[in-house]
C-alpha positions in Angstrom: -27.9 -32.4 -66.2 -25.9 -29.4 -66.7 -29.3 -27.7 -65.1 -28.6 -28.1 -62.1 -24.6 -27.0 -61.5 -25.2 -23.9 -63.8 -28.0 -23.5 -60.6 -26.0 -24.6 -58.0 -22.6 -23.1 -59.3 -24.6 -20.0 -59.5 -26.6 -19.9 -55.8 -22.8 -19.9 -54.5 -21.4 -16.9 -56.7 -24.6 -15.0 -55.5 -23.5 -16.4 -51.6 -20.4 -15.8 -51.8 -20.7 -12.2 -52.9 -23.3 -11.5 -50.4 -21.2 -12.0 -47.8 -20.8 -10.1 -44.6 -18.4 -10.4 -42.0 -20.4 -11.5 -38.5 -18.2 -12.0 -34.9 -19.8 -15.9 -34.7 -17.9 -18.5 -33.1 -18.9 -21.8 -34.0 -17.3 -24.6 -32.1 -15.9 -27.6 -33.9 -18.5 -29.8 -32.7 -20.6 -27.9 -34.8 -19.1 -29.4 -38.1 -19.1 -32.7 -36.4 -23.1 -32.5 -36.0 -23.9 -31.0 -38.6 -22.0 -33.9 -41.1 -24.0 -36.3 -38.8 -27.7 -33.9 -39.8 -25.9 -34.9 -43.2 -25.9 -37.9 -43.0 -29.0 -39.0 -41.3 -30.6 -37.0 -44.4 -29.0 -39.5 -46.0 -29.3 -42.7 -44.9 -32.9 -42.5 -44.1 -33.2 -40.7 -48.0 -32.1 -44.2 -49.4 -33.7 -46.7 -46.6 -37.0 -44.7 -47.3 -36.7 -44.8 -51.5 -35.6 -48.0 -51.6 -38.7 -49.5 -49.3 -40.5 -47.4 -51.9 -38.9 -48.8 -54.7 -39.6 -52.4 -53.6 -43.0 -51.8 -53.3 -44.1 -50.1 -56.8 -41.6 -52.4 -58.4 -44.0 -55.5 -56.2 -47.3 -53.7 -57.5 -46.0 -53.4 -61.4 -45.2 -56.7 -61.3 -48.5 -58.1 -60.0 -50.2 -56.0 -62.0 -48.8 -57.0 -65.5 -49.0 -60.5 -65.2 -53.2 -60.3 -65.2 
């Protein structure tokens, strides 16, 4: 479990060290949009996992009964 954490910290550290100043303006609504996109992805991923988990569980339940 430590490997993904180390990788994430390493990638974030490299990203921060390589940051370049830009003259871009980010409207506050951009962050709201990003939060909505991330929330949507999490919800859809959870729903997809739940549907397929149920199908996989039923498949193994049927095959183990025989």
